[in-house]
N, C-alpha and C positions, 0 to 999 in steps of 0.2 A: 136375368140369369147371367148373361154375358158380362154385365157390369160387375157382378159379384166375383166371377172368375178372373176378371181383369184386375180386381183389387187383391185377390189372393195370390196371384202369380208373383208380384214383387215381394210379398211377405215370405212366400216359400223360397224364393231365391235368396233373400236376405238371411233366412234361417240356415240355408245350406252353406252360405258363405261364412257363417260365424264359427265353424269348426266343430259343432256338436256332432257326435257320432253315437249311435245307439250302442249300448254296452253289449247287448245280446244280439247283435247283427248276425244274421244267418241262422237264427233259431238254435236248435239242438246241434246243428253241425257247425256252428260258428266257433271261432277260436276260444272265446271266453268259456262258453258252455262245455267245450271239449276239455279245456284245462280244468274246470271245476270237477268234471266227471272223472278226471285222472287223479284226484286227491283221495288218499286213504286216511282215515282218522284213527290215530292210535287210541288204545283204551285209556279212559280217564277215571281216576279213583272216585269212589263214593257214589251216593245216590244222585247228587247234583251232576257228577261226571257222567253217569249213565244217561241222565236226561239231556245234557248238552250234546253228548256224542250221538244219541239217536236223532236229535234235531239237526245236527250237522250232516249226518249221513242222509237224512231225508232231503235236505236242501241241496247237497252236492250231487246226489244221485239223480235228482230230478232235473239237473241242469243240462245233462247231455246223455248221449247213448254210450254206455259202457266202454269207454276208452281204457287202454291199459293204464296201470298205476304208474304215475310219473312223479308224484309228490306225496309227502307224508306231512300230516298236520299233527303237531304235538301241542297239547293243551294242558295247562295246570290251572286249577281253580282255587279260589279262596271264597268260601261260603260262610257268611257271618249273619247271626241273628242277635240283635241287641234290643234291650228294653229301653224305651224312651219315657215319656210322660208318666211320672209317678203321681198316683192319686193320693187323696188325703189319708187313706188307710194303708199307705205304703205298698200298694200293689201297682203293677205296671198297667197302664192304660193304652199304650201303643208300642208297637215293635217296628223295627226296620230290618228288613232282610236285604243284604247286600251280596251280590255275586260278581266277582271279578275274575277275569281270565287273562292269563299271559299265554300267548300262542306263537308258534314258529311254523312256517311253511318251509319244508326242506325239499330240495331237488334231489331225488334219489340217485340220479346218474352221477352228479358231481359231489353231492354231500353239502353243497352250499345252502346257507340259510337265505331264502329269498325274501322272507318277511318275518320280522320280529316285532310284535305289537301287543297291545293290551285292549281289552274291552271290559266294560262294566255296566251294571244296571242295579237299581235298587227299588224296593217297594215298601210302602207303609202298610201296616196291618193293625187294625183295631182289635184290642183284646177285650173280649166280653166275659160274661160270667160262665159261659159254657166252654169247658175244656175241649170238647169235641169240635166246636166251631172254631176255636183258636188253632187247633191242629190242622183242620181242613183249610183254613185261611193261609197258614204257613206253607202247606203243601202246594196250594194253588199259586201262591206267590213264587215259589221255587220253580214250578212248571212254567209260569209266564216269563220269569227271568231267564230260564234256560233257553226258551225260544228266542227271546230278545238278543241274548248273547250270541246265539248261533246265527241269527240274521246279520248282526254286526260283523261277525267274523267272515261270513261268506261274502258280504259286500266288500270288505277290505281285500279279501283274496281276489275277488273278481276285478277290482280296480288294479291290483298288482299285475294280474295276468293280462289285463288289457294293455298295460304299458309295456310289458315284456312277455309276450306269449311264448 
């Protein structure tokens, strides 16, 4: 048992010396979590906007305990659905749904844009003979893409807040 601890000690010291720091150090009271909780999300147009905004609010609100609003997140979306693979009877056999977001994190005190970035994701959809199944698959793809985009945006904001709290 002591030999195992003796082997782990140099490993732990080496890891501490490499400069890695936990992003959410301090839990809900840490600097990054408090910064994320201080972000308000502007309304976003359309159904995809509603889904992305709800996902963002869920993720940002869960990060910390209700700090005052310090930042505003503005998001513009581009949601596209295009047919791919044409079958022999000239019907579409596969679709691709693409969701792209351009977003800006604005410091409300100074009006400065702290982060100006993009995020995107896409999904393939098999088109079957059932119109209901196709619509359900398109909606499911949009819901999944919205969550993915929100995760990417929150991660990028957290990295930015970690560098400049």
